[in-house]
Each structure stands twice: as structure tokens, then as C-alpha cells.
N, CA, C and O of each residue as an XYZ file, in Angstrom:
396
protein
N     100.232     46.679     75.979
C      99.722     46.493     77.312
C     100.666     47.192     78.284
O     101.886     47.102     78.140
N     100.117     47.875     79.256
C     100.900     48.578     80.270
C     101.289     47.597     81.367
O     100.442     46.892     81.916
N     102.586     47.561     81.679
C     103.117     46.632     82.676
C     103.788     47.444     83.776
O     104.503     48.407     83.502
N     103.551     47.046     85.022
C     104.171     47.704     86.169
C     104.772     46.647     87.073
O     104.128     45.655     87.416
N     106.023     46.879     87.453
C     106.698     45.984     88.394
C     107.335     46.822     89.493
O     107.496     48.033     89.342
N     107.692     46.187     90.582
C     108.499     46.805     91.626
C     109.832     46.076     91.621
O     109.890     44.869     91.855
N     110.924     46.830     91.348
C     112.228     46.186     91.242
C     112.817     45.896     92.623
O     112.194     46.185     93.645
N     114.022     45.323     92.644
C     114.653     44.910     93.900
C     114.939     46.078     94.829
O     115.020     45.902     96.045
N     115.093     47.270     94.263
C     115.348     48.453     95.077
C     114.049     49.110     95.553
O     114.088     50.147     96.215
N     112.917     48.520     95.225
C     111.630     49.045     95.652
C     111.065     50.124     94.738
O     110.050     50.741     95.062
N     111.711     50.358     93.602
C     111.219     51.354     92.651
C     110.114     50.749     91.799
O     110.195     49.593     91.384
N     109.098     51.533     91.547
C     108.012     51.108     90.671
C     108.392     51.495     89.244
O     108.680     52.656     88.955
N     108.385     50.503     88.363
C     108.771     50.699     86.967
C     107.584     50.330     86.092
O     107.021     49.244     86.227
N     107.202     51.236     85.192
C     106.108     50.972     84.253
C     106.604     51.154     82.830
O     107.433     52.022     82.556
N     106.098     50.340     81.939
C     106.465     50.423     80.529
C     105.369     49.768     79.712
O     104.534     49.040     80.247
N     105.376     50.028     78.419
C     104.414     49.411     77.514
C     105.047     48.207     76.840
O     106.162     48.289     76.326
N     104.339     47.102     76.844
C     104.787     45.891     76.175
C     103.905     45.655     74.956
O     102.681     45.740     75.054
N     104.510     45.359     73.810
C     103.713     45.103     72.618
C     103.123     43.686     72.582
O     102.384     43.346     71.658
N     103.444     42.870     73.575
C     103.069     41.463     73.566
C     101.910     41.156     74.517
O     101.752     41.794     75.558
N     101.116     40.175     74.134
C     100.147     39.608     75.074
C     100.923     38.707     76.029
O     102.105     38.443     75.810
N     100.273     38.240     77.078
C     100.944     37.349     78.023
C     101.407     36.061     77.350
O     102.510     35.585     77.617
N     100.582     35.500     76.487
C     100.951     34.255     75.808
C     102.137     34.490     74.869
O     103.064     33.681     74.812
N     102.098     35.598     74.140
C     103.181     35.901     73.199
C     104.498     36.131     73.927
O     105.542     35.654     73.481
N     104.462     36.857     75.043
C     105.700     37.223     75.715
C     106.404     35.995     76.296
O     107.634     35.963     76.346
N     105.658     34.999     76.729
C     106.276     33.758     77.218
C     107.006     33.069     76.073
O     108.110     32.556     76.254
N     106.396     33.057     74.904
C     107.032     32.459     73.732
C     108.284     33.237     73.318
O     109.302     32.641     72.967
N     108.204     34.561     73.361
C     109.355     35.393     73.010
C     110.493     35.149     73.997
O     111.649     35.023     73.593
N     110.172     35.081     75.293
C     111.213     34.806     76.290
C     111.852     33.447     76.043
O     113.070     33.306     76.152
N     111.054     32.462     75.717
C     111.591     31.125     75.441
C     112.616     31.194     74.301
O     113.673     30.567     74.373
N     112.296     31.958     73.251
C     113.227     32.115     72.135
C     114.488     32.867     72.531
O     115.586     32.500     72.111
N     114.343     33.906     73.328
C     115.506     34.679     73.772
C     116.433     33.837     74.645
O     117.655     33.919     74.522
N     115.849     33.030     75.523
C     116.655     32.141     76.363
C     117.349     31.105     75.485
O     118.529     30.813     75.683
N     116.626     30.551     74.519
C     117.189     29.553     73.623
C     118.353     30.077     72.792
O     119.276     29.329     72.469
N     118.311     31.368     72.444
C     119.385     31.972     71.651
C     120.474     32.603     72.519
O     121.414     33.204     72.000
N     120.346     32.465     73.835
C     121.353     33.008     74.738
C     121.274     34.513     74.918
O     122.235     35.127     75.382
N     120.150     35.119     74.562
C     119.980     36.574     74.727
C     119.531     36.930     76.140
O     119.713     38.063     76.587
N     118.947     35.967     76.840
C     118.599     36.125     78.252
C     119.193     34.926     78.972
O     118.824     33.780     78.714
N     120.119     35.211     79.881
C     120.739     34.136     80.654
C     120.491     34.436     82.130
O     121.253     35.151     82.781
N     119.414     33.874     82.625
C     118.966     34.163     83.975
C     118.302     32.936     84.555
O     117.445     32.324     83.918
N     118.694     32.577     85.754
C     118.044     31.433     86.399
C     116.580     31.766     86.695
O     115.731     30.875     86.708
N     116.285     33.044     86.933
C     114.910     33.470     87.166
C     114.071     33.218     85.917
O     112.965     32.686     86.010
N     114.592     33.598     84.745
C     113.881     33.342     83.488
C     113.697     31.844     83.277
O     112.624     31.399     82.869
N     114.742     31.069     83.554
C     114.648     29.615     83.423
C     113.560     29.046     84.321
O     112.790     28.182     83.902
N     113.498     29.531     85.555
C     112.482     29.053     86.507
C     111.068     29.380     86.021
O     110.166     28.546     86.101
N     110.888     30.602     85.516
C     109.561     30.986     85.009
C     109.146     30.102     83.841
O     108.005     29.644     83.774
N     110.071     29.865     82.925
C     109.749     29.019     81.766
C     109.488     27.579     82.184
O     108.606     26.921     81.633
N     110.243     27.092     83.147
C     110.052     25.728     83.638
C     108.642     25.570     84.215
O     108.002     24.536     84.028
N     108.168     26.596     84.910
C     106.818     26.544     85.470
C     105.775     26.448     84.365
O     104.825     25.674     84.479
N     105.941     27.225     83.292
C     104.957     27.185     82.206
C     105.002     25.847     81.480
O     103.968     25.332     81.055
N     106.198     25.286     81.339
C     106.324     23.993     80.663
C     105.745     22.872     81.504
O     105.320     21.845     80.973
N     105.726     23.066     82.811
C     105.155     22.076     83.706
C     103.646     22.184     83.819
O     103.024     21.468     84.603
N     103.059     23.072     83.043
C     101.610     23.212     83.046
C     101.066     24.180     84.078
O      99.853     24.358     84.181
N     101.948     24.808     84.843
C     101.490     25.770     85.843
C     101.261     27.124     85.199
O     102.002     27.532     84.305
N     100.249     27.804     85.652
C      99.982     29.164     85.191
C     100.812     30.130     86.030
O     100.933     29.974     87.245
N     101.376     31.123     85.365
C     102.134     32.137     86.088
C     101.178     33.161     86.691
O     100.123     33.454     86.128
N     101.563     33.695     87.838
C     100.769     34.749     88.472
C     100.917     36.039     87.663
O     101.782     36.140     86.792
N     100.079     37.006     87.956
C     100.159     38.316     87.276
C     101.536     38.929     87.490
O     102.132     39.457     86.552
N     102.049     38.863     88.722
C     103.365     39.430     89.015
C     104.463     38.719     88.221
O     105.379     39.364     87.709
N     104.370     37.394     88.121
C     105.370     36.646     87.359
C     105.295     36.999     85.876
O     106.329     37.171     85.230
N     104.090     37.108     85.332
C     103.945     37.492     83.925
C     104.502     38.889     83.683
O     105.116     39.143     82.646
N     104.292     39.793     84.630
C     104.861     41.128     84.486
C     106.384     41.073     84.417
O     107.004     41.831     83.671
N     106.986     40.173     85.197
C     108.441     40.022     85.140
C     108.887     39.399     83.820
O     109.967     39.724     83.326
N     108.086     38.517     83.243
C     108.413     37.977     81.917
C     108.439     39.128     80.916
O     109.352     39.215     80.095
N     107.446     40.008     80.979
C     107.428     41.183     80.107
C     108.689     42.026     80.318
O     109.282     42.508     79.352
N     109.096     42.204     81.573
C     110.277     43.021     81.882
C     111.548     42.383     81.340
O     112.395     43.078     80.780
N     111.691     41.085     81.495
C     112.876     40.394     80.975
C     112.978     40.556     79.455
O     114.060     40.808     78.925
N     111.855     40.411     78.766
C     111.836     40.567     77.305
C     112.112     42.023     76.932
O     112.898     42.298     76.025
N     111.471     42.942     77.628
C     111.662     44.373     77.372
C     113.141     44.744     77.492
O     113.677     45.432     76.623
N     113.795     44.301     78.544
C     115.204     44.624     78.759
C     116.100     43.981     77.709
O     117.040     44.613     77.228
N     115.820     42.735     77.349
C     116.624     42.053     76.327
C     116.492     42.756     74.978
O     117.480     42.916     74.261
N     115.290     43.170     74.635
C     115.092     43.867     73.365
C     115.744     45.244     73.385
O     116.240     45.699     72.354
N     115.757     45.917     74.533
C     116.433     47.211     74.645
C     117.940     47.038     74.470
O     118.583     47.852     73.807
N     118.510     45.984     75.057
C     119.945     45.715     74.889
C     120.272     45.449     73.424
O     121.299     45.904     72.921
N     119.402     44.713     72.742
C     119.620     44.419     71.321
C     119.570     45.701     70.490
O     120.388     45.887     69.589
N     118.611     46.586     70.786
C     118.528     47.867     70.061
C     119.778     48.702     70.298
O     120.303     49.308     69.364
N     120.259     48.740     71.536
C     121.467     49.506     71.853
C     122.680     48.930     71.132
O     123.529     49.680     70.649
N     122.768     47.610     71.056
C     123.888     46.954     70.384
C     123.873     47.282     68.899
O     124.924     47.543     68.314
N     122.701     47.271     68.283
C     122.589     47.598     66.858
C     122.987     49.048     66.622
O     123.696     49.345     65.661
N     122.541     49.952     67.482
C     122.896     51.366     67.328
C     124.399     51.553     67.426
O     124.969     52.344     66.675
N     125.046     50.849     68.327
C     126.496     50.941     68.472
C     127.193     50.402     67.233
O     128.173     50.984     66.768
N     126.694     49.295     66.697
C     127.309     48.718     65.500
C     127.151     49.641     64.294
O     128.056     49.731     63.464
N     126.025     50.320     64.189
C     125.787     51.218     63.057
C     126.692     52.437     63.143
O     127.273     52.839     62.135
N     126.826     53.033     64.318
C     127.628     54.245     64.457
C     129.114     53.945     64.572
O     129.945     54.809     64.294
N     129.456     52.723     64.982
C     130.861     52.377     65.172
C     131.444     52.950     66.443
O     132.653     52.881     66.664
N     130.594     53.516     67.279
C     131.082     54.108     68.516
C     130.873     53.153     69.679
O     129.878     52.433     69.755
N     131.831     53.171     70.565
C     131.710     52.389     71.796
C     132.149     53.263     72.951
O     132.852     54.256     72.767
N     131.739     52.891     74.111
C     132.175     53.624     75.293
C     133.257     52.825     75.973
O     133.175     51.602     76.084
N     134.265     53.527     76.424
C     135.304     52.874     77.197
C     134.739     52.578     78.586
O     134.123     53.458     79.188
N     134.931     51.368     79.112
C     134.391     51.039     80.426
C     134.834     52.045     81.483
O     136.016     52.377     81.580
N     133.879     52.527     82.269
C     134.177     53.458     83.335
C     134.479     54.865     82.866
O     134.963     55.691     83.639
N     134.198     55.140     81.614
C     134.536     56.442     81.065
C     133.327     57.075     80.408
O     132.434     56.385     79.917
N     133.313     58.385     80.408
C     132.265     59.109     79.680
C     132.709     59.415     78.259
O     131.950     59.989     77.478
N     133.943     59.031     77.921
C     134.487     59.337     76.600
C     134.121     58.268     75.589
O     134.102     57.076     75.899
N     133.834     58.707     74.389
C     133.536     57.795     73.291
C     134.812     57.508     72.544
O     135.688     58.368     72.450
N     134.926     56.330     72.023
C     136.066     56.014     71.177
C     135.545     55.502     69.847
O     134.424     55.003     69.757
N     136.343     55.626     68.848
C     136.005     55.113     67.536
C     136.945     53.945     67.252
O     138.069     53.915     67.753
N     136.490     52.989     66.453
C     137.368     51.856     66.131
C     138.690     52.360     65.580
O     138.719     53.268     64.749
N     139.778     51.772     66.040
C     141.094     52.130     65.542
C     141.721     53.291     66.287
O     142.814     53.734     65.932
N     141.038     53.801     67.334
C     141.660     54.900     68.089
C     142.084     54.436     69.444
O     142.626     55.221     70.223
């Protein structure tokens, strides 16, 4: 499903989500439970769904975005672990373990 949001800087961001609205709420709940998403905004959205309230289209789009970003961070972390490369904070230089 194609999702479009407007971020805090006013930029329009679009991406494809593999999840339905119902699935993505469940995925976010799991990510929050495992500490992969730590956001009061995510907590508020989940609290609304648990209270029986339906989320608006805009809120559901943000749930998709939160999940999308968390999964992207996980993919990046796995790639770093596989290659053994890390970036030094504030640097464009790569370092290898033990250097």
C-alpha cells in the first residue's frame, strides 16, 4: 500500500508499506513491546486503538511510517553487523573492529 505523510519540516514523504492498516498496528505494538520503537507518539497511537477508538487516515499513515523507519533501522543494523564496519560519529570515515 502506498503511504504519504507530511513530516515536521513540511516535506511530503511517500513510501510503500507491505502491511494493511490492521497488520501495521499489530506490528507497531510488537516493536514497542520489544523496545524497537520508543516514542510517546507511538504509545499514544496504540493507547487509542486499545481504547477502542479508530485511528484517522493520517494517524494510520504515521503508524506505517513508524514501522517503516524501525524496520529500516533494523536492516541497517544487520548490514553493519555482517560487514563489521561502523562509522565514527561525526565522521565520513569507516572503521573496522580493532582499528
